[in-house]
N, C-alpha and C positions, 0 to 999 in steps of 0.2 A: 445685146439681148437675144436670148435663144427663142426659137419659135416652136410652137406645138400645134398639132391638129388632133381633134377628137372625132372619132367615127362612132356614132351610136347606131347599133345594128339591130334590126328586128322589124318584121312586118307590123307587129302590134304598135310600134312607134310611128311608123310611116302612116298607118291608117288612123292614128289618133286615139287608139284604144287606151293606151297608157302614155303618161308624160315622161319625157326624158329629164329626170332630175339629176342624173349622174354627171352630165356634162358641166352643169353649173358648179357642182361640188368640186369636180376635178380641176376645172379652169381656175377657180379661186385658189385652190391649194398650190397649183403650179406656179402662181405668181411669186410665192415665197421661195420657190426653188429657181427663180430666174427665168421662167418660161412664160412668154406671152402667147396665149392661144389666138391664132390668127383665123381659125375656121372650126366650126362645129357642124358636122353633117349627119343627117339622119338617113340611113340607108336600108333598103329592103333586103330580105334573105334571097339574094340573087347573086350567084357565083360570078358572072361576068362583070356586073356592076361593082361588086366588092373588090375584085382583083384590080380593076381599072382605077378605082378610087384609092386603094392602098398604094399602088405604084405612083400615082399622081401626087399623093400626099407626102410620100417619102422624098420626093424631089423638092418640095416646098418647105418642109419643116425639119427641125433637128430632133423632134420627138413625136412619135405617132402613138396614140392610145385608142384602143378599140374597146367597146363595151357591148356585151350581148353576143348571142350566137354560139355559146359554148355548151349548150344543153345536149341531151342524148338523141334528139329527133333528127329526121332527115333534113329539115330546113335550118338546122344549126350548122352554119357553114364557115364561121370565122376562122377556125384553125386551118381548115383546108384552103381558104382564100389567102390567108397570110403566107402559108407554105408555098402556094403556087406563085404568089406575087414576088416573093424573094428568092425563089428557086431552091428551096430546101425541103427535104423529105420529112414525112411524118413518121415517128417511131413509136411503137407501142411500148408502154411502161407497165410491167407486171407489178411494180411497187405501187404505182398510183392506182392500178386496178384493184389491188388488194385493199388499199385504203378506202376506195369507193365502196367496195363490197361490205366492209365492216360498218360503214356509215349507214348504208341502205338497209342492212339486216336489222338495225336497231329499230326501224320503223315499219318494215315490210317483211312478211314471211317469204315471199318469192321475190327474187331479184330479176328485173327485166333484162333481157339480153342486150338491149340497146345502150345500157349504161357503159358498156365497154368503150363506146365512142369517146367518152370523156377521158379515157386513159391514153389517148394518142397525143404525142408531144412533138413539136417541131424540133428537128435535130439541133443539138447544141444549145437549146433554150434553157433558161433557168426557170425551174418550176416553183411556184409559190402556192403552198397548200391553202385550201379553202377551209377556214375554221367553222364555217356555218353550213355551206352546201357541199356539193360533190365535185363540181368542175373547178380544177385548179387554175390559177393565173399563170401566165408565162411571160418571160422577158427574153426577147431575141434581138440582139443588136440595139437599135434605137426604137424598138416597138414594145409596148406593154399591152398585153392581151388580158382583158378583165371580163368576168361574168356580168350579166345584166342586172340581176336583182340588187338594189342598193345595199341591202344588209350583207350581201356577199362581196360586192364590189369594194366597199369602203376599207375593210381590214386588209384585203389583198393589195389595194392601191397604196395604203399607208406603208405596207412592207416594201412594195416596189420602189417607193420614193428613196429608200435607203440604198438602192442599187443603180440610180441614174446619176449622171454627171450634172452637178449643179451649174447653173449659169449665174451671172451677176444678179444679185437680188434686186428686184424692182421696188422702188419706193412709191407707195401710193397712199393717198388719203381720200376718204369719202366724207362728204358733208351732206346731212339730210335736213331738208327744209319742209315746213308745214305752214300753210296759210298765205303763201306767195306764189303766184303763177310762174311757170317756167319762163315764159316770154318776158315778163316784167323783171324777174330776177336777173336774167342774162343781159337784158338791155340796160337796166338801171345801174347794175354793178359790173359792167363789162370791163371797166378800167382796172378793177381788182381781179376779177376772174381770169382775164387774159393779160395780166400784168407781166408775166414772164413767158418765155418760149418753152412751154411744157405742154404735155398732152392733156387736153380737157375734154371730158365726156359728160353729157347730161342725160338723165333718165327721169321721166315723169310718170307718175302713177296716179290714177283717180283716187286711190285709197291711201297710199303711203306718202304722197307728196312728191317733191322734187329732190333728186340726188345729183350732186356734182362730184365727179371723180377726177382727181388730179394725179398724174403720173409723171415723175421726172426727178430732177435733182432735189435732194431732201431740203436744203436751205430755201430754195425758191418755193417749193410746195408748202412748206410750213409757214412761210411769210404770207402767202395767199390765204391759207386757212385761218391764220390768226387775225388777219384784216377782216375777213368775213365774220368771224366770231365777234369782233369789236362792233361792227356795223349792224349785224343782223341777229343778235342774241335772242330776240323775241321769236324769230322764225326758225332758228336752228334747234332741232330737238335731239340730234344724236350725231356722233362721228363714227366712221369706220364700220365695224361689225356690231356696234351697240344698238340695241332696240330701245324704244321709249320706256319699256318696262324696266330695263336694266338701269337706265339713266335715273328714273324716279327712285328706284330702290337705293342706288348709291347716294343720291342727294338727300334722302331722308335721314341717313346716318343713324342716330339712336332715337329719332322721332317715329311716331306711329301714324298710321293712316287707316281710314275706313271709306267704304263706298256706299252710295245710295243709288241704285240703278232702277230705271223704269224701262225705257225702250230697248236698252242694251241687254236686259234680261240675264245679267250675271256674266256677260262677256268680258267686261273689264276685269272682274275678279278672276275669271278663268285665265286670262292672259297673265295677270300679275302673279298668281300662285304657280305658274309654270317655272318660276325662278327658284332655284334651291336656296334655302336659308331665309326665304321671305317671311316666315313666321315670326321673325324678330321684329318686324315693323308692321305687319298687316293684322289689324284687329278683327276684321271681318266685313261683311257687307249685308245690306238689306235690299232685297229685290222687291221694290214696292210698285208692282205693275198696275194695281188698281188704285183708284182714288181712296177707297176705303182703307187700304194698307198705308197709303201716304198719310192719311189723317190719323188713324188709330195708332199706328206704330211709330211713324216719324214725326208726329205732332204738327203736321202741316194744317194750318187753320182752315176750318170749313168755309170761312169767308174768303180766303185766298183762292180756294178751288172754285168757289161760286163766281167770284168777281173776275179773276184773271185766267182761270183754267189750270189744268195740270201741266200744260206745256207753256210755261211762262217763267219770266225772271223771278217773280215773287215765289213761285212754287219751288224751283230748284234751290233757291237761297235757303228756304225753310227746310228743305230736304237735307241739304249739306250740313246745316247747323244741327238739325235733329239727329242725324246718324253720328255726328261727331260727339254729341253729348251722351247719347245712348251707349255707344261703344267705347267712350272715353279715349278718343284718339286725338292726336295733335293736329292732324290735317284730315280733310275729307274732300271727296268730289262727288257731285250728283249729276244725273242726266235724266232728262225727260223729253220725249219727242214723238214724232209721228213717223214710224218706219214704213208704213204702207203695207200693201198697195192701196188699202182703203183708209178712211178716217180723216183725210185732209179736208180743209175748207178753203175758201177764198182768202181768208185772213191768215190761216195757218195751213199751207199746203203740205202734202206729203214731203218729208225731208226736213221739215222744221224741227230743230233740236235746240234746247236750252241746256247749257252746262254751267255748273258753278263749282269753283275750287275755293276751299275755306281754310283759313289759318285760325285755329281756335284761340291760341295764345294772344295773338294780336287783334282778334275779332275783326279780321279783314277778309273780304271775299272778292273773287274775281269771277264775273259772270259774263258769258257771251252767248249770242244767238247765232245759229248757223242754218243755212238752207243747203242740205246735201242732195246731190243728184245720184240716181242709181236705184237698183232694186233694194228690197228689204234688207238683205244680208250686207250689201255694200254700205247702206246707211248706218247699220249697226256697227260695222267695222270702223267706219269713219268716226262715228260718235265715240267709240272706245279710244281710238288714237288721239282725237282732239281733247278728250277728257283728261287723259294722262298727260298730254302736253300742257294743258291749262294748270294741272297740278304741279308739273315741273316748274312752271313760271312763278307760281305763288310760293313755292319752296325756296326759290332763288331770291 
């Protein structure tokens, strides 16, 4: 298995002004090319530190990738640092400079003198044109130099992958769980999870649940994944790169769905319609934030709201049935809760959420009560995820 190291360069990264999303994207892509990322480091625009880290990384990895530090300003030092670390000169390219001038002139009347800096190339490096910005990428031996902005980095990196030596492809599966704590999952099902001598990694999130990642021999990995699927189908909501929205979309087939949202305020719908082609199955949604809308539009009875309240099993059941009938869908899911930070009571504290998934044809519903921890946005995010997961379960 080949090893890779990613160096994310820029003071804005080190100071926490922007997040490094590039490294996640790159490391995931590299797995398909047989490279396991053994380190991701965030470095400042400091020549001494950069040179030392580049030299050190080249001793440990088969492939080094840098992002950022290719701009026109004085603190953009990546080209110079790589050149110095590997002992190769920088050469000015008239061709690249001409290309940069043409791009800049499309948007600016005057061309700053400092853009010339982006036309310097490490001798014998392969240059990869930047289809979005001005700074090109470079490949020199086992080093790939990429710009920092993701919109520029991605197309250059995709092209660069065509020029690197592939390693043995790594087989990996990811299993995503919801509604079961990490400690319980790993302890109760350890005989399955650690059945074979393969690499197992766990990742827990307050919002997206627990993810188990298995890396190793295909036959052994698949056996574990299939056993988990057998035992824990109620808790497993997705595999590998799939999202809960994609899983629900696929399971619907030619059936249709609608949503009745209160505390999520349209968030479930927003997530679902991000999928291309979803118009084939999605009838629509009703955001019934007030009791008045629940009653007048969704036909939730006045007696239900008075007796049990809007955040109740009875209310979400009527909401789910109501939206299903109004929008003529095969399935529906409804959510009503207290997202906070105010509005909670002793009986129904902030984070109390009721969710109902409804199968109109069978006239069967699945209703659950949750108490989510976190701020307003986290509670809304969790409610959306658990709502779609409940929908997945009733479709199955």
